[in-house]
C-alpha positions as CSV (number, residue, x, y, z in Angstrom):
1,Q,9.4,1.4,-17.5
2,R,7.4,-0.8,-19.7
3,V,3.9,-0.2,-18.4
4,S,2.1,3.0,-17.4
5,S,-1.2,3.4,-15.6
6,S,-4.4,3.9,-17.5
7,S,-5.5,6.2,-14.7
8,S,-4.6,9.8,-15.5
9,S,-4.3,10.7,-11.8
10,S,-1.4,8.3,-11.3
11,S,0.7,8.4,-14.4
12,S,3.8,7.1,-12.7
13,S,2.2,3.8,-11.7
14,S,2.9,0.6,-13.6
15,C,-0.4,-0.9,-12.8
16,R,-3.6,-0.4,-10.9
17,A,-6.2,-2.7,-9.6
18,S,-9.9,-2.0,-10.4
19,C,-12.3,-1.7,-7.5
20,S,-14.5,-4.7,-6.9
21,Y,-15.6,-3.9,-3.4
22,P,-18.6,-1.7,-2.5
23,S,-18.0,2.0,-2.0
24,S,-20.0,1.9,1.2
25,M,-16.8,0.7,2.9
26,M,-15.4,4.2,2.6
27,R,-15.5,6.6,5.5
28,V,-13.2,9.6,5.9
29,T,-13.3,11.6,9.1
30,S,-11.5,14.8,9.7
31,S,-10.1,16.4,12.8
32,S,-11.6,19.7,11.6
33,P,-15.1,19.2,10.3
34,S,-16.2,21.4,7.5
35,S,-18.4,24.3,8.3
36,S,-19.0,25.6,4.8
37,S,-22.7,25.5,5.1
38,S,-22.9,27.5,8.3
39,S,-20.3,30.0,7.1
40,S,-22.2,30.6,3.8
41,S,-25.4,31.3,5.7
42,Q,-23.6,33.8,8.0
43,T,-21.9,35.8,5.2
44,S,-25.2,37.1,3.9
45,L,-25.5,39.1,7.2
46,F,-22.4,41.2,6.5
47,S,-22.2,44.4,4.4
48,G,-20.4,44.5,1.1
49,N,-17.3,46.3,2.4
50,L,-16.9,43.8,5.2
51,L,-17.3,41.0,2.7
52,R,-14.6,42.5,0.5
53,R,-12.3,43.0,3.4
54,R,-12.8,39.4,4.6
55,H,-12.1,38.3,1.0
56,H,-8.8,40.0,1.0
57,V,-7.9,38.5,4.3
58,R,-8.8,35.1,3.1
59,F,-6.9,35.6,-0.2
60,A,-3.8,36.6,1.7
61,A,-4.1,33.6,4.0
62,R,-4.5,31.3,1.1
63,N,-1.4,32.8,-0.6
64,T,0.6,32.3,2.6
65,E,-0.7,28.7,2.9
66,R,0.1,28.2,-0.8
67,N,3.6,29.5,-0.4
68,I,4.3,27.2,2.6
69,T,2.9,24.3,0.6
70,T,5.1,25.1,-2.3
71,L,8.1,25.3,0.0
72,V,7.2,22.0,1.7
73,T,6.9,20.4,-1.7
74,S,10.3,21.7,-2.9
75,L,12.0,20.6,0.3
76,T,10.5,17.1,0.4
77,S,10.9,16.4,-3.4
78,S,14.2,14.8,-2.8
79,L,12.7,12.2,-0.5
80,P,12.2,8.7,-1.9
81,S,8.5,8.4,-2.5
82,S,6.9,5.7,-0.4
83,R,3.6,5.7,-2.2
84,R,3.4,2.3,-3.8
85,K,2.2,1.4,-7.2
86,N,-0.4,-0.9,-5.7
87,R,-2.6,1.6,-3.9
88,R,-5.5,0.1,-5.8
89,R,-8.9,0.3,-3.9
90,S,-7.5,1.0,-0.5
91,H,-9.4,4.3,-0.3
92,L,-12.6,2.4,-0.3
93,L,-11.8,0.2,2.6
94,F,-10.3,2.2,5.4
95,T,-11.0,5.1,7.7
96,T,-8.2,7.7,7.8
97,R,-8.0,10.8,9.8
98,A,-5.6,13.7,10.3
99,A,-4.2,12.8,13.7
100,S,-1.1,13.3,15.8
101,P,1.7,10.8,15.3
102,D,1.3,7.4,17.0
103,A,3.3,7.8,20.2
104,S,3.7,4.0,20.5
105,G,5.6,3.7,17.3
106,S,4.9,2.2,13.9
107,G,3.9,-1.2,15.2
108,S,6.2,-3.0,12.7
109,Y,7.3,-6.6,13.1
110,D,10.2,-6.8,15.6
111,E,10.2,-3.0,15.9
112,G,13.7,-1.6,16.1
113,V,15.3,-4.6,14.5
114,K,16.5,-4.3,10.9
115,K,15.9,-7.3,8.7
116,D,17.2,-8.4,5.4
117,W,13.7,-9.2,4.0
118,T,15.0,-10.5,0.7
119,E,16.7,-13.5,2.3
120,S,13.3,-15.0,3.2
121,I,12.2,-15.1,-0.4
122,Q,12.7,-18.0,-2.8
123,W,14.4,-16.5,-5.9
124,L,15.3,-17.8,-9.3
125,P,18.9,-17.7,-10.3
126,F,20.1,-14.3,-11.7
127,M,19.5,-13.9,-15.4
128,N,22.6,-15.2,-17.2
129,V,22.6,-13.5,-20.7
130,S,25.4,-15.8,-21.8
131,K,23.4,-19.0,-21.2
132,A,22.2,-20.7,-24.4
133,T,18.6,-20.4,-25.3
134,E,16.6,-23.6,-25.2
135,T,15.3,-24.5,-28.7
136,E,11.7,-25.0,-29.6
137,P,9.8,-27.1,-28.7
138,I,10.8,-26.7,-25.0
139,V,11.2,-30.0,-23.2
140,T,8.9,-30.2,-20.2
141,K,7.8,-32.7,-17.6
142,E,4.3,-33.7,-16.6
143,N,2.3,-30.8,-15.1
144,E,4.9,-28.3,-16.5
145,V,3.9,-25.6,-18.9
146,V,5.8,-22.8,-20.7
147,L,4.4,-19.3,-20.0
148,P,5.6,-15.8,-20.9
149,I,7.2,-13.8,-18.0
150,F,6.4,-10.2,-17.5
151,P,8.2,-8.6,-14.5
152,L,6.3,-5.6,-13.1
153,G,8.4,-4.3,-10.3
154,S,8.7,-5.1,-6.6
155,N,5.0,-5.6,-6.2
156,V,3.2,-8.7,-4.9
157,H,0.0,-9.6,-6.8
158,L,-2.5,-11.8,-5.1
159,P,-5.0,-14.3,-6.5
160,Y,-8.4,-12.9,-7.6
161,S,-7.0,-9.3,-7.8
162,E,-7.7,-7.3,-11.0
163,H,-5.2,-5.1,-12.9
164,V,-5.2,-2.8,-15.9
165,L,-2.0,-2.4,-17.8
166,N,-1.0,0.0,-20.7
167,I,1.3,-1.8,-23.1
168,F,3.8,0.1,-25.3
169,E,7.1,-1.7,-25.3
170,P,7.7,-3.7,-28.6
171,R,8.6,-7.0,-26.9
172,Y,5.4,-7.0,-24.8
173,R,3.3,-5.9,-27.7
174,A,4.6,-9.1,-29.3
175,M,3.8,-11.1,-26.1
176,Y,0.2,-10.0,-26.2
177,N,-0.1,-10.9,-29.9
178,D,1.3,-14.4,-29.1
179,I,-1.0,-15.2,-26.1
180,L,-4.0,-14.1,-28.2
181,F,-2.9,-16.1,-31.2
182,N,-2.2,-19.3,-29.2
183,G,-5.4,-18.8,-27.1
184,S,-3.6,-19.2,-23.7
185,R,-4.2,-15.5,-22.7
186,R,-1.9,-16.1,-19.7
187,F,1.5,-14.9,-18.5
188,V,3.4,-14.9,-15.2
189,V,4.2,-11.8,-13.2
190,P,7.0,-12.4,-10.7
191,M,8.2,-10.0,-8.0
192,C,11.5,-8.3,-8.9
193,D,14.3,-8.1,-6.4
194,P,14.6,-4.3,-5.6
195,Q,18.3,-4.7,-4.8
196,A,19.4,-6.4,-8.0
197,Q,18.5,-6.4,-11.7
198,G,17.4,-9.6,-13.4
199,H,16.5,-11.3,-10.2
200,F,12.9,-12.6,-9.9
201,S,10.8,-14.5,-7.4
202,K,10.3,-18.3,-7.9
203,Y,6.6,-18.1,-7.1
204,A,4.4,-15.7,-9.0
205,C,0.8,-15.0,-9.9
206,V,-0.6,-15.8,-13.3
207,F,-2.4,-12.9,-15.1
208,Y,-5.3,-13.9,-17.4
209,L,-6.2,-11.4,-20.1
210,D,-9.9,-10.6,-19.7
211,D,-10.1,-7.7,-22.2
212,L,-7.8,-5.9,-24.7
213,K,-8.4,-2.6,-26.4
214,E,-6.1,-1.3,-29.1
215,V,-5.5,2.5,-28.6
216,S,-2.6,3.1,-30.9
217,E,-4.5,5.6,-33.0
218,Q,-5.8,7.6,-30.0
219,T,-2.3,7.7,-28.5
220,N,-0.3,8.3,-31.7
221,D,1.2,4.7,-31.1
222,Q,2.7,5.7,-27.8
223,V,0.5,3.0,-26.2
224,K,-0.6,0.0,-28.2
225,Y,-3.0,-1.9,-25.8
226,V,-5.0,-1.2,-22.7
227,C,-5.5,-4.6,-21.1
228,S,-7.6,-5.8,-18.2
229,H,-6.5,-8.9,-16.2
230,T,-7.4,-11.1,-13.3
231,C,-4.9,-13.1,-11.2
232,V,-6.2,-16.7,-11.7
233,S,-3.6,-18.8,-10.1
234,V,0.0,-19.1,-8.7
235,V,2.9,-21.0,-10.3
236,R,6.3,-22.1,-9.3
237,I,8.8,-21.1,-12.0
238,E,11.2,-24.0,-12.5
239,R,13.6,-22.3,-14.9
240,V,13.8,-19.5,-17.5
241,V,14.5,-20.8,-21.0
242,N,15.8,-17.7,-22.7
243,D,17.9,-15.6,-20.4
244,T,19.7,-14.0,-23.4
245,V,16.7,-11.7,-24.3
246,W,16.9,-10.1,-20.9
247,G,20.2,-8.5,-22.0
248,D,19.3,-7.4,-25.6
249,R,15.5,-6.8,-25.0
250,S,14.8,-8.5,-28.3
251,S,11.9,-10.5,-26.9
252,Y,10.1,-11.4,-23.7
253,L,11.2,-14.0,-21.2
254,K,9.7,-17.4,-21.1
255,G,9.7,-19.9,-18.2
256,V,8.8,-23.5,-17.4
257,C,6.2,-23.4,-14.7
258,V,4.2,-25.7,-12.4
259,E,0.8,-24.5,-11.3
260,I,0.1,-24.8,-7.6
261,G,-3.1,-26.9,-7.4
262,D,-4.6,-25.3,-4.3
263,Y,-5.2,-21.9,-5.9
264,G,-7.3,-20.4,-8.5
265,K,-10.0,-22.5,-10.2
266,E,-9.8,-25.2,-7.6
267,G,-10.4,-22.6,-4.9
268,E,-13.9,-21.7,-6.2
269,E,-15.6,-24.6,-4.5
270,G,-14.0,-27.6,-2.8
271,A,-10.3,-26.9,-3.2
272,D,-7.8,-29.7,-2.9
273,N,-7.7,-30.5,0.8
274,S,-4.8,-32.8,0.8
275,G,-2.8,-30.5,3.1
276,A,-5.3,-31.0,6.0
277,S,-6.1,-34.1,7.9
278,D,-9.8,-33.5,7.4
279,D,-12.3,-30.8,6.7
280,G,-12.6,-30.1,10.4
281,E,-9.0,-28.8,10.5
282,Y,-9.8,-26.3,7.8
283,T,-12.9,-25.1,9.4
284,T,-11.3,-24.7,12.8
285,K,-8.3,-22.7,11.4
286,E,-10.5,-20.6,9.2
287,S,-12.8,-19.7,12.1
288,M,-9.8,-18.8,14.3
289,L,-8.4,-16.6,11.6
290,V,-11.7,-14.7,11.2
291,E,-12.0,-14.3,14.9
292,K,-8.5,-12.9,15.2
293,F,-9.1,-10.5,12.3
294,T,-12.3,-9.4,13.9
295,R,-10.6,-8.6,17.2
296,I,-8.0,-6.5,15.4
297,V,-10.8,-4.5,13.7
298,Q,-12.6,-3.9,17.0
299,M,-9.4,-2.8,18.8
300,Q,-8.6,-0.4,15.9
301,Q,-12.0,1.2,16.4
302,E,-11.6,1.4,20.1
303,L,-8.2,2.9,19.9
304,D,-9.2,5.3,17.1
305,E,-6.3,4.2,15.0
306,P,-5.4,6.8,12.3
307,V,-5.6,4.1,9.6
308,R,-8.2,1.4,10.4
309,F,-10.8,-0.9,8.9
310,R,-14.5,-0.1,9.0
311,E,-16.2,-2.1,11.7
312,E,-19.0,-3.2,9.3
313,L,-16.3,-5.1,7.4
314,V,-16.3,-8.0,9.9
315,K,-19.8,-9.0,8.8
316,E,-18.5,-10.2,5.4
317,L,-15.3,-11.9,6.4
318,S,-14.5,-15.4,5.4
319,A,-11.3,-17.4,5.3
320,K,-12.6,-20.1,2.9
321,N,-10.3,-21.1,0.1
322,K,-12.5,-19.4,-2.6
323,K,-13.1,-16.1,-4.3
324,G,-14.1,-13.5,-1.7
325,G,-12.8,-15.6,1.1
326,F,-9.2,-16.0,2.3
327,W,-7.5,-14.0,-0.4
328,R,-9.9,-11.1,0.2
329,I,-8.8,-10.9,3.8
330,V,-5.2,-11.0,2.7
331,E,-5.7,-8.2,0.1
332,L,-7.5,-6.1,2.8
333,W,-4.5,-6.5,5.1
334,Q,-2.0,-5.7,2.3
335,S,-4.0,-2.5,1.6
336,L,-4.0,-1.5,5.2
337,L,-0.2,-1.8,5.4
338,T,0.1,0.2,2.2
339,N,-2.1,2.9,3.6
340,R,0.1,3.1,6.7
341,V,3.0,3.9,4.4
342,N,1.0,6.7,2.8
343,Y,-0.1,8.0,6.1
344,K,3.5,8.1,7.3
345,E,4.4,10.3,4.3
346,T,1.4,12.5,5.1
347,E,2.8,12.9,8.7
348,L,6.1,14.0,7.3
349,Q,4.5,16.6,5.1
350,R,2.4,17.9,8.0
351,D,5.5,18.0,10.4
352,V,7.5,19.9,7.8
353,Q,4.7,22.3,7.1
354,A,4.3,23.0,10.9
355,L,8.0,23.6,11.2
356,L,8.0,26.1,8.3
357,Q,4.9,27.8,9.4
358,S,6.4,28.5,12.8
359,F,9.6,29.8,11.2
360,M,7.8,32.0,8.6
361,K,5.6,33.6,11.3
362,S,8.8,34.8,13.0
363,Q,10.1,36.4,9.8
364,G,9.3,39.7,8.2
365,P,7.6,40.4,4.8
366,E,11.0,40.2,3.0
367,F,11.2,36.5,3.6
368,A,7.7,36.0,2.2
369,E,8.7,37.9,-0.9
370,K,11.8,35.8,-1.4
371,Q,9.8,32.6,-0.9
372,S,7.2,33.7,-3.5
373,R,10.0,34.3,-6.0
374,G,11.3,30.8,-5.3
375,E,14.5,32.0,-3.7
376,I,14.2,30.0,-0.5
377,T,15.9,26.6,-0.5
378,L,16.9,24.3,2.3
379,N,20.4,25.6,2.3
380,S,19.2,29.2,2.7
381,L,17.3,28.4,5.9
382,P,18.9,28.8,9.3
383,E,21.0,26.0,10.5
384,N,18.7,25.0,13.3
385,I,15.8,24.7,10.9
386,Q,17.9,22.6,8.5
387,N,18.9,20.3,11.3
388,Q,15.3,19.8,12.4
389,F,14.2,19.1,8.8
390,K,17.0,16.6,8.3
391,Q,16.0,14.8,11.5
392,L,12.4,14.6,10.4
393,Q,13.7,13.2,7.1
394,I,15.9,10.6,8.9
395,N,13.0,9.5,11.2
396,Y,10.6,9.2,8.2
397,Q,13.0,7.1,6.1
398,E,13.7,4.7,8.9
399,E,10.1,4.1,9.8
400,A,8.8,4.1,6.2
401,R,11.4,1.6,5.0
402,E,10.2,-1.0,7.5
403,L,6.5,-0.3,6.7
404,V,7.1,-0.7,3.0
405,N,9.0,-4.0,3.6
406,E,6.1,-5.3,5.7
407,A,3.6,-4.4,2.9
408,I,5.6,-6.5,0.4
409,Y,7.8,-9.4,1.5
410,P,5.5,-11.3,3.9
411,F,2.8,-11.5,1.1
412,Q,5.4,-13.0,-1.2
413,Q,6.2,-15.6,1.4
414,L,2.5,-16.3,1.7
415,L,2.3,-17.1,-2.0
416,E,5.1,-19.6,-1.4
417,Q,2.9,-21.7,0.9
418,E,1.5,-24.4,-1.5
419,E,-1.4,-25.6,0.7
420,H,-4.3,-23.8,2.1
421,V,-3.7,-25.0,5.7
422,Q,-0.2,-23.7,5.5
423,R,-1.4,-20.3,4.3
424,L,-3.9,-20.1,7.1
425,D,-1.1,-20.7,9.7
426,F,1.3,-18.3,8.0
427,F,-1.2,-15.4,7.7
428,S,-2.4,-16.0,11.3
429,D,1.2,-15.5,12.4
430,M,1.4,-12.3,10.3
431,L,-1.5,-10.9,12.4
432,V,-0.1,-11.8,15.8
433,N,2.3,-8.8,15.9
434,E,-0.5,-6.3,15.1
435,E,-2.8,-8.0,17.6
436,N,-0.1,-7.7,20.3
437,R,0.6,-4.1,19.4
438,L,-3.0,-3.1,19.7
439,Q,-3.6,-5.1,22.9
440,T,-0.6,-3.3,24.5
441,K,-1.9,0.1,23.5
442,L,-5.4,-0.8,24.8
443,S,-4.0,-1.9,28.1
444,L,-2.1,1.4,28.4
445,K,-5.1,3.4,27.5
446,N,-7.2,1.7,30.1
447,L,-4.5,2.1,32.7
448,F,-4.2,5.9,32.2
449,S,-7.9,6.4,31.8
450,S,-8.5,4.9,35.2
451,S,-5.7,6.7,37.0
452,P,-7.4,10.2,37.4
453,S,-10.3,8.7,39.4
454,S,-8.0,6.8,41.7
455,S,-5.8,9.8,42.3
456,S,-8.7,12.0,43.1
457,S,-10.1,9.6,45.6
458,D,-6.7,9.5,47.3
459,S,-6.5,13.3,47.4
460,P,-9.8,14.7,48.8
461,D,-8.3,18.2,48.9
462,E,-8.2,18.3,45.1
463,E,-11.9,17.5,44.7
464,D,-12.9,21.1,45.0
465,D,-10.5,22.2,42.2
466,P,-12.7,22.4,39.1
467,T,-9.7,22.1,36.8
468,T,-8.6,18.7,38.1
469,G,-8.7,16.0,35.4
470,Q,-10.0,18.3,32.6
471,D,-7.2,17.4,30.2
472,N,-8.4,13.8,30.2
């Protein structure tokens, strides 16, 4: 791993995006509202002995809960973590709540159908370390430029997003020295094929170095630079000119690239509209996309989705090809899907904890003592508990795998669309599945919510039963 996060709370990350959206978009609701204020006012009414006794009870309860949490952590530590490196500012954009699992399923594209997502991506040829390195100066055609290549894992970076990287590997220290010396301050960050080494996407975002701080003295030279970047454009990598260095790590990769004109600086105002017949086509498609996104947000609110957008968000939506427009909607959608992966992992932790709590309540104090000494493992649990845990694990892995794929590959395909009108159409298609999923759930909700009244009118004998319909 060449890059580590500058955030102390997520040391395993390779990059993080700085927040540029208002914190007012954050709202977190809980299924069990805190009552700390009321409980603190009530405790003053109790005597000292009662308070001490309640303290011991609470302390024992906390110990039991801590023991269960420790056991849950130890049992789930072997699971492949689904928490992506690109969490970024998602906690500022969504409402999340502790809720029961979605009975309707994950809502993934073509649910129940496994896909080979990598086949849909345009990839460069595999790195060939035996290929001769092109000599300087590199021969290029018109509109081609040679840029450094910095692979940063199986993440898709979007235009206008911001990222902070910690640089410590020698070859990338040299890369930063070079882009500062020649004044370009730019490099390309392609997506890496998670199934193969040395296999990179053909389309990639360009990082522009906004700020660099040397921190070698503070970190005892473990980290050389802390760098802030903005994704300013998208390029199509035509070829890599020095595959050899991928094998010996003696330097960084370089590629001959063509910048896609309908991104970045051209997108600020009046982007190249050659892909549309006239401005009216853009306006119509942009309006339709905003309307579709707004309907999704409203249905999420009506269905009380466990991970959803704030309803106030729709007031600021725009699909214009400029900063704060189309790519902001795309980034919001990417963050929503990433949060669903995280929520699925939380569901697994909760289900495992409920399973263990139920089991531990049926055991005596000897089991609790063994657990506190760390003697309880998965293999030491009864076979039926092991089987239930393994089934939870299987279900989680199947659902999380598709959710992770949906949070990555469609966005890489979106980068491959070279004209704004094409991106509008592609992203609109990405939203269709979610719109249909929510519409189906809403129809079912309305159907079942109306059934008690109809059944009560058909059965007058039940009208006098005060318990009828209370579960609804």
